[in-house]
C-alpha distance (Angstrom), angle and dihedral (degrees) to the residues before:
residue distance angle dihedral
M1 . . .
D2 3.75 . .
E3 3.76 118.1 .
P4 3.78 112.6 -111.5
R5 3.65 116.6 -106.1
G6 3.80 130.1 -152.8
P7 3.73 144.9 91.6
L8 3.86 92.0 -67.3
Q9 3.75 129.4 77.1
P10 3.82 115.3 -80.8
S11 3.83 91.3 -120.5
V12 3.80 90.2 62.5
Y13 3.72 92.1 55.5
R14 3.83 90.8 48.2
R15 3.82 92.4 53.0
R16 3.79 90.9 49.8
R17 3.81 90.6 50.8
V18 3.84 91.5 51.1
L19 3.82 91.8 49.5
A20 3.81 91.7 48.4
T21 3.78 91.2 50.1
A22 3.84 92.0 48.6
G23 3.81 91.6 48.7
T24 3.80 91.0 50.9
A25 3.85 90.2 51.2
V26 3.83 92.0 48.7
G27 3.79 91.1 49.1
A28 3.78 90.7 50.5
L29 3.80 91.0 51.3
L30 3.81 91.5 49.0
F31 3.81 90.3 50.3
I32 3.80 92.3 50.3
W33 3.82 90.5 48.8
A34 3.80 91.9 50.3
V35 3.80 92.9 49.3
G36 3.81 90.8 48.7
A37 3.80 91.5 51.3
L38 3.80 91.1 51.4
L39 3.81 92.8 49.3
G40 3.82 96.2 53.5
G41 3.74 107.4 -60.5
N42 3.78 107.4 -153.4
A43 3.83 94.8 19.7
T44 3.80 88.9 98.2
P45 3.80 115.5 66.5
S46 3.82 115.6 -120.6
V47 3.73 123.3 -147.4
R48 3.80 111.6 -131.7
G49 3.76 94.9 -163.3
T50 3.75 143.9 -87.0
A51 3.73 134.1 -91.2
H52 3.79 119.6 -151.2
G53 3.80 90.9 -21.6
V54 3.86 94.7 -52.1
P55 3.84 114.3 117.6
L56 3.77 113.5 -121.0
A57 3.81 122.7 -131.7
T58 3.75 117.0 -67.7
T59 3.77 127.3 -147.3
S60 3.76 129.1 -146.3
A61 3.78 135.8 174.5
P62 3.83 116.5 -99.7
A63 3.74 114.7 -93.8
S64 3.79 113.1 -93.7
N65 3.82 94.7 -148.7
P66 3.84 119.2 87.7
P67 3.82 118.1 -108.4
T68 3.76 116.3 -85.1
T69 3.83 94.7 -143.6
G70 3.79 94.2 76.9
M71 3.76 143.2 16.0
I72 3.78 129.1 -128.8
A73 3.79 112.4 -136.8
P74 3.83 116.1 -128.7
H75 3.79 117.0 -108.3
G76 3.81 111.4 -78.2
S77 3.82 95.4 18.7
T78 3.78 128.9 103.2
T79 3.77 132.9 -149.8
S80 3.76 128.5 -160.0
S81 3.75 136.1 -168.7
P82 3.85 121.6 -115.8
S83 3.82 90.2 -104.1
A84 3.82 91.6 52.5
S85 3.80 90.5 49.1
A86 3.80 91.1 50.8
S87 3.80 90.6 49.3
L88 3.80 91.4 50.3
Q89 3.78 91.3 49.3
A90 3.81 91.0 50.0
T91 3.80 93.6 51.1
T92 3.80 94.7 48.1
T93 3.81 96.0 49.0
T94 3.82 112.3 108.3
T95 3.78 127.8 -156.4
T96 3.78 117.1 -127.7
T97 3.79 115.0 -144.7
T98 3.77 124.7 -160.7
P99 3.82 111.9 -121.6
A100 3.76 116.9 -120.0
P101 3.80 113.6 -99.2
P102 3.80 116.0 -105.3
P103 3.80 115.7 -96.0
G104 3.77 116.5 -91.8
P105 3.79 125.5 -117.0
P106 3.84 117.8 -66.3
Q107 3.79 117.2 -83.2
V108 3.81 130.9 -147.4
C109 3.81 112.5 -71.8
P110 3.83 107.8 -112.3
D111 3.81 119.5 -136.7
S112 3.81 89.0 -108.8
V113 3.84 92.3 70.3
I114 3.83 98.3 39.9
R115 3.81 116.8 96.0
L116 3.84 119.6 -165.7
T117 3.80 119.9 -165.1
V118 3.81 135.1 165.3
T119 3.80 122.9 -149.9
T120 3.81 132.4 -170.7
P121 3.82 130.5 -166.2
R122 3.81 89.2 -120.6
P123 3.81 133.0 18.5
A124 3.84 93.5 -135.0
Y125 3.87 135.9 43.7
R126 3.76 138.0 174.3
V127 3.78 119.3 -104.6
G128 3.81 110.8 -86.5
Q129 3.80 96.3 24.0
R130 3.81 120.8 127.6
P131 3.80 109.0 -130.1
G132 3.79 121.8 -167.0
L133 3.79 112.9 -122.6
T134 3.83 129.2 -165.6
L135 3.79 127.1 -155.2
H136 3.83 115.2 -152.3
I137 3.83 122.6 -161.2
T138 3.83 113.3 -168.3
N139 3.81 133.4 -176.3
A140 3.80 101.6 -137.5
G141 3.84 92.9 177.5
L142 3.80 130.0 103.9
V143 3.82 98.6 -117.0
P144 3.80 135.1 48.2
C145 3.80 116.0 -92.5
F146 3.79 138.6 165.1
R147 3.80 129.6 -122.6
D148 3.80 136.0 -175.6
V149 3.82 105.2 -115.8
S150 3.81 97.5 164.8
H151 3.82 117.7 159.8
Q152 3.81 94.1 -107.4
L153 3.83 90.1 57.4
R154 3.79 101.6 47.1
S155 3.80 126.6 68.5
V156 3.81 146.5 148.1
L157 3.82 118.7 -124.8
L158 3.81 132.6 -160.6
L159 3.82 113.2 -147.5
T160 3.75 134.9 179.9
S161 3.78 118.9 -116.6
N162 3.83 88.9 -95.8
G163 3.86 93.8 49.8
V164 3.84 102.9 -96.4
R165 3.81 111.3 152.6
L166 3.85 111.9 -124.1
W167 3.79 104.5 162.2
S168 3.82 142.2 6.5
S169 3.80 128.4 -170.3
S170 3.83 89.9 -138.5
D171 3.85 98.3 53.5
C172 3.79 96.7 87.1
Y173 3.83 100.1 23.9
S174 3.79 115.6 87.7
L175 3.83 95.2 178.0
T176 3.81 112.6 137.2
T177 3.82 122.7 -161.1
H178 3.80 138.3 167.4
E179 3.80 109.0 -132.4
V180 3.82 118.6 159.6
P181 3.83 106.3 156.3
T182 3.80 126.6 174.6
L183 3.78 110.7 -118.5
A184 3.80 121.4 -151.6
P185 3.82 117.7 -143.6
N186 3.85 109.5 -69.2
Q187 3.80 91.9 5.9
T188 3.82 115.2 144.7
L189 3.81 130.8 -156.7
S190 3.83 116.2 -158.0
Y191 3.83 128.8 -159.6
G192 3.81 124.6 -175.1
V193 3.81 128.2 -147.0
V194 3.84 135.6 171.2
W195 3.81 122.0 -132.6
Y196 3.80 115.2 -151.1
G197 3.82 95.0 -154.6
R198 3.84 95.8 -107.6
T199 3.77 136.4 105.5
T200 3.82 125.4 -101.3
A201 3.80 136.4 -176.4
P202 3.81 136.3 -160.1
G203 3.81 110.7 -72.2
C204 3.86 89.9 28.9
P205 3.88 101.8 -102.8
A206 3.78 116.0 -153.8
R207 3.79 94.7 -118.2
R208 3.84 113.2 85.7
D209 3.78 123.9 171.0
V210 3.78 128.0 -153.9
V211 3.78 110.5 -109.2
P212 3.82 108.1 -120.7
A213 3.78 126.9 -133.6
G214 3.77 115.8 -72.5
Q215 3.82 146.4 94.9
Y216 3.80 116.1 -56.1
E217 3.77 141.2 168.4
L218 3.81 131.6 -128.7
V219 3.83 117.4 -153.3
G220 3.79 133.2 179.2
Q221 3.80 121.7 -132.0
L222 3.83 132.5 -164.5
G223 3.77 111.5 -179.5
S224 3.80 104.8 -53.2
L225 3.82 93.8 -19.4
V226 3.82 116.1 102.7
G227 3.79 124.2 -167.4
A228 3.78 133.9 -142.7
P229 3.82 116.7 -70.7
T230 3.82 125.6 -103.0
P231 3.85 115.3 -153.8
L232 3.82 119.4 -122.0
T233 3.80 125.8 -173.4
L234 3.82 124.5 -155.7
S235 3.77 119.1 -166.3
């Protein structure tokens, strides 16, 4: 190295050279630090040192990427696990039922659902009077059904207390009809007839006797079906 030359002492020039060199080194270090900060700063781990051959702890900036073990749902969206999806599917499944078929057409009313009753305006009459009687035919079943109630099949009978037949509304009436109505549940058909207070017999014989005073029974009949008796008193 050349000795400094000038009007001052050589030691002055040497001190100035040392200071200039130190300033240049410091500036270089500051430049390197600034460039490192711009390029990521703490992204690169820095080794603090070693002790007795064992590396000391290192520091690094936290990773900027999200963890790969899970996923964050976007705002407004929902995620569900497979078990939750299965549960949702189970709760929203509906069962379809087959509607019951419509009822078929009405069938013939069996004797078990037909009720025959006879009513009178009064329970007692004088001998020789002509009481009005009414025959009632009722469907006591739970479903509609049809029944032949033609005139030649229906009748009102007067019986003694021991069951002897004294009169029938069909003995002297040869009218023939065709009546097969459909009866709804609890529907009743009513037919009126007048009894003249005398006896009759099948074939309508000319001889007819006045029914004497006593206790009698009125019953309704439809074909071979006979209803419950209604008491009638003649005095």
